[in-house]
C-alpha positions as a printed NumPy array, in Angstrom:
array([[  92.533,  -86.748, -115.202],
       [  96.204,  -87.604, -115.583],
       [  98.92 ,  -85.4  , -117.04 ],
       [  99.038,  -87.135, -120.441],
       [  95.301,  -86.759, -120.94 ],
       [  95.11 ,  -83.153, -119.902],
       [  98.15 ,  -82.35 , -122.127],
       [  96.412,  -84.17 , -125.028],
       [  93.263,  -82.165, -124.484],
       [  95.348,  -78.88 , -124.256],
       [  97.037,  -79.75 , -127.558],
       [  93.687,  -80.334, -129.24 ],
       [  92.325,  -77.164, -127.75 ],
       [  95.396,  -75.343, -129.065],
       [  94.988,  -76.806, -132.529],
       [  91.324,  -76.006, -132.884],
       [  91.441,  -72.734, -131.057],
       [  88.456,  -73.48 , -128.758],
       [  88.184,  -75.013, -125.253],
       [  87.596,  -78.755, -125.151],
       [  83.913,  -79.501, -124.738],
       [  82.6  ,  -76.365, -126.428],
       [  80.269,  -76.519, -129.395],
       [  82.836,  -74.717, -131.62 ],
       [  85.522,  -77.348, -130.704],
       [  83.312,  -80.281, -131.776],
       [  82.197,  -78.426, -134.944],
       [  85.84 ,  -77.971, -135.925],
       [  86.764,  -81.469, -134.969],
       [  83.941,  -83.068, -136.835],
       [  84.294,  -80.906, -139.925],
       [  88.021,  -81.464, -140.109],
       [  87.979,  -85.212, -139.566],
       [  84.911,  -85.555, -141.801],
       [  86.639,  -83.575, -144.655],
       [  89.841,  -85.636, -144.28 ],
       [  87.858,  -88.921, -144.49 ],
       [  85.741,  -87.746, -147.387],
       [  88.772,  -86.705, -149.473],
       [  90.581,  -89.89 , -148.506],
       [  87.68 ,  -91.871, -149.808],
       [  87.591,  -89.893, -153.015],
       [  91.335,  -90.577, -153.513],
       [  90.822,  -94.31 , -152.87 ],
       [  88.09 ,  -94.293, -155.56 ],
       [  90.509,  -92.487, -157.849],
       [  93.222,  -95.068, -157.28 ],
       [  90.667,  -97.851, -157.808],
       [  90.661,  -99.336, -154.331],
       [  87.61 , -101.258, -153.264],
       [  87.725, -100.105, -149.644],
       [  85.057,  -97.828, -148.162],
       [  84.585,  -95.118, -145.624],
       [  85.347,  -97.364, -142.597],
       [  88.692,  -98.376, -144.037],
       [  89.562,  -94.68 , -144.574],
       [  88.471,  -93.846, -141.061],
       [  90.569,  -96.691, -139.682],
       [  93.425,  -95.431, -141.712],
       [  93.352,  -91.702, -141.005],
       [  91.864,  -91.104, -137.601],
       [  94.01 ,  -93.507, -135.536],
       [  97.091,  -92.256, -137.398],
       [  96.256,  -88.614, -136.553],
       [  95.379,  -89.487, -132.905],
       [  98.603,  -91.49 , -132.384],
       [ 100.641,  -88.749, -133.987],
       [  99.296,  -86.155, -131.629],
       [  99.803,  -88.623, -128.716],
       [ 103.441,  -88.901, -129.761],
       [ 103.713,  -85.041, -129.702],
       [ 102.211,  -84.948, -126.211],
       [ 104.484,  -87.806, -125.026],
       [ 107.573,  -86.002, -126.24 ],
       [ 106.462,  -82.725, -124.645],
       [ 105.539,  -84.284, -121.281],
       [ 108.151,  -86.961, -120.837],
       [ 111.217,  -86.247, -123.063],
       [ 111.568,  -82.487, -123.17 ],
       [ 111.833,  -81.983, -119.347],
       [ 115.015,  -84.214, -119.513],
       [ 116.541,  -82.48 , -122.523],
       [ 118.584,  -79.37 , -122.061],
       [ 118.685,  -78.15 , -125.714],
       [ 117.241,  -74.865, -126.767],
       [ 115.902,  -76.108, -130.124],
       [ 114.109,  -79.176, -128.793],
       [ 110.855,  -77.672, -127.633],
       [ 110.112,  -76.184, -130.964],
       [ 111.164,  -79.075, -133.194],
       [ 111.202,  -82.339, -131.406],
       [ 107.45 ,  -82.751, -130.709],
       [ 106.566,  -82.215, -134.375],
       [ 109.271,  -84.538, -135.547],
       [ 107.842,  -87.26 , -133.353],
       [ 104.377,  -86.384, -134.732],
       [ 105.633,  -86.819, -138.355],
       [ 107.586,  -90.013, -137.573],
       [ 104.724,  -91.829, -135.919],
       [ 102.407,  -90.81 , -138.678],
       [ 104.884,  -92.041, -141.338],
       [ 105.367,  -95.343, -139.593],
       [ 101.642,  -95.807, -139.278],
       [ 101.022,  -94.91 , -142.926],
       [ 103.881,  -97.145, -144.274],
       [ 103.196, -100.092, -142.029],
       [  99.459, -100.214, -141.569],
       [  98.292,  -98.115, -144.476],
       [  98.586, -100.763, -147.195],
       [  96.618, -103.157, -145.107],
       [  93.901, -100.648, -144.322],
       [  93.384,  -99.123, -147.756],
       [  94.779, -101.887, -149.969],
       [  97.232,  -99.661, -151.786],
       [ 101.022,  -99.389, -151.636],
       [ 102.951,  -97.448, -148.962],
       [ 103.823,  -94.493, -151.048],
       [ 100.228,  -94.107, -152.283],
       [  98.983,  -94.382, -148.75 ],
       [ 101.406,  -91.634, -147.732],
       [ 100.145,  -89.548, -150.595],
       [  96.41 ,  -90.097, -149.596],
       [  97.231,  -89.251, -146.041],
       [  99.039,  -86.016, -147.032],
       [  96.263,  -84.89 , -149.393],
       [  93.673,  -85.785, -146.794],
       [  95.514,  -83.69 , -144.209],
       [  95.711,  -80.8  , -146.61 ],
       [  91.944,  -81.123, -147.258],
       [  91.436,  -81.2  , -143.478],
       [  93.349,  -77.916, -143.103],
       [  91.183,  -76.454, -145.901],
       [  88.015,  -77.575, -144.268],
       [  89.243,  -76.165, -140.958],
       [  89.79 ,  -72.737, -142.639],
       [  86.426,  -72.983, -144.36 ],
       [  84.728,  -73.835, -141.104],
       [  86.464,  -70.831, -139.449],
       [  85.06 ,  -68.467, -142.138],
       [  81.57 ,  -70.024, -141.859],
       [  81.571,  -69.637, -138.074],
       [  82.789,  -66.108, -138.309],
       [  80.053,  -65.33 , -140.907],
       [  77.357,  -66.845, -138.52 ],
       [  78.699,  -64.822, -135.616],
       [  78.677,  -61.633, -137.548],
       [  75.115,  -62.341, -138.773],
       [  73.867,  -63.07 , -135.352],
       [  75.465,  -59.816, -134.107],
       [  73.774,  -57.951, -136.848],
       [  70.435,  -59.521, -135.979],
       [  70.877,  -58.532, -132.276],
       [  71.727,  -54.979, -133.321],
       [  68.715,  -54.746, -135.651],
       [  66.483,  -56.173, -132.882],
       [  67.72 ,  -53.659, -130.299],
       [  67.243,  -50.883, -132.792],
       [  63.716,  -51.874, -133.595],
       [  62.949,  -52.16 , -129.898],
       [  64.271,  -48.67 , -129.303],
       [  62.085,  -47.386, -132.177],
       [  59.036,  -49.067, -130.717],
       [  59.701,  -47.537, -127.234]])
């Protein structure tokens, strides 16, 4: 695995808070992307676009993936050559935003058949919905973990009572 790929996986693991390849990682990833695509499709319906889920997926998912790739590229290739104290905190996220903006303005109108500003709006609202789904997924997983802990405690208590 090369440096870029491992850094990309590390960034995804940092975003979702779980190790790449774990069940929780894929749950968060699927729920987040699914929520973003669903809300994007709802917004397209609201703006009377005739495009479907595939168009929204081709609009949002590559943009998010390329944006994170820009973040990793700046961290791995540009930051080691810069000797500025503010660059590590700001520059990767500026690159992320710029790549997403360019993607949404240039390719967004072709993918979702709406204007560039509406495509930026759809992407921003879909991203906000993805963050909301992420938080909701976190709460749901915490509830399930707590419930399974309670079941284990009750089982051990019942087994102690039987013995």
